[in-house]
C-alpha positions as CSV (number, residue, x, y, z in Angstrom):
1,M,108.9,85.5,120.1
2,K,112.2,84.9,118.0
3,P,113.4,87.1,116.5
4,D,114.0,84.8,113.5
5,Q,110.5,84.5,112.6
6,P,109.2,85.9,109.4
7,D,106.8,88.7,110.7
8,A,109.2,88.9,114.0
9,P,110.4,92.5,113.0
10,M,106.2,93.5,112.4
11,R,105.3,92.8,115.3
12,C,106.2,95.8,118.1
13,I,105.9,94.1,121.9
14,I,107.1,95.4,124.6
15,R,108.4,93.0,126.7
16,H,108.7,95.3,130.4
17,I,107.5,98.3,131.0
18,P,110.4,100.2,133.2
19,P,109.9,100.2,137.0
20,A,109.8,104.2,136.8
21,V,106.9,104.4,134.6
22,R,105.2,100.8,137.1
23,A,105.6,103.3,140.7
24,A,104.4,106.2,138.4
25,G,100.6,104.6,138.3
26,A,100.9,103.7,135.0
27,S,98.5,101.5,134.4
28,M,98.5,98.1,132.5
29,P,96.3,95.9,132.2
30,A,96.2,92.8,134.1
31,D,96.2,90.5,132.8
32,R,98.9,90.7,130.5
33,E,102.5,90.4,130.4
34,A,103.6,92.8,127.2
35,L,101.8,95.7,125.6
36,S,101.7,96.4,122.5
37,L,102.4,98.9,120.7
38,N,100.1,98.3,118.1
39,A,97.2,99.7,121.4
40,V,99.3,101.3,123.6
41,P,96.5,102.8,126.3
42,A,96.0,106.6,126.1
43,D,97.1,107.5,129.2
44,L,100.2,105.1,129.4
45,L,101.1,106.9,126.7
46,L,100.4,110.8,126.9
47,R,102.3,109.5,131.0
48,L,105.4,107.7,128.5
49,L,106.3,110.7,127.0
50,R,106.1,113.4,129.5
51,Q,108.1,111.6,131.1
52,A,110.3,111.2,127.7
53,G,110.0,115.4,128.1
54,S,107.3,116.3,125.6
55,H,105.3,119.5,126.4
56,L,102.8,118.9,124.9
57,A,102.1,115.7,125.6
58,T,98.4,116.0,127.3
59,R,95.4,114.3,127.3
60,A,94.0,118.2,125.5
61,T,96.2,117.0,122.5
62,L,95.3,113.8,122.3
63,D,91.8,115.2,122.2
64,A,92.2,117.1,119.5
65,D,94.6,115.4,116.8
66,R,91.3,112.7,117.6
67,A,89.1,115.1,116.4
68,A,91.1,116.0,113.6
69,G,91.8,112.5,112.3
70,A,94.7,110.9,114.3
71,P,94.1,107.1,114.2
72,I,93.2,106.0,117.7
73,A,90.8,104.6,118.6
74,E,87.0,104.4,120.5
75,D,88.9,103.0,122.9
76,G,91.2,105.2,123.5
77,T,93.8,103.7,122.6
78,V,96.9,104.0,120.1
79,N,98.1,102.8,117.0
80,V,102.1,104.9,118.1
81,V,103.6,103.5,115.0
82,A,100.7,105.3,112.6
83,Y,99.6,108.0,115.3
84,A,102.9,108.0,114.6
85,A,103.5,108.8,111.1
86,W,100.1,110.8,111.7
87,L,102.1,113.3,113.0
88,A,104.4,113.4,110.5
89,R,102.4,114.1,107.6
90,S,100.5,116.6,110.1
91,L,103.8,118.6,110.0
92,A,104.8,117.8,106.5
93,H,101.1,118.7,104.5
94,G,99.9,121.0,108.2
95,P,96.6,121.3,109.0
């Protein structure tokens, strides 16, 4: 996708998963070369957050957020932007 395309800002795509993340066992669908931020597998998201220094990124936390209404799909994928917005709203307005 070229940056001059009108919908380019709307499509956030990670084109390359860093080798360190792959070596750590992060899974990415074998038939996909790019990963959309609209549907990140939960295990990959948790691994990336932990590698970034989060001590709160656990499966239990993600499950609790989903139970509280976080936008996490039935298949376990997470729209990162929608989830970040949900977290911000939760922090601003309380549970």
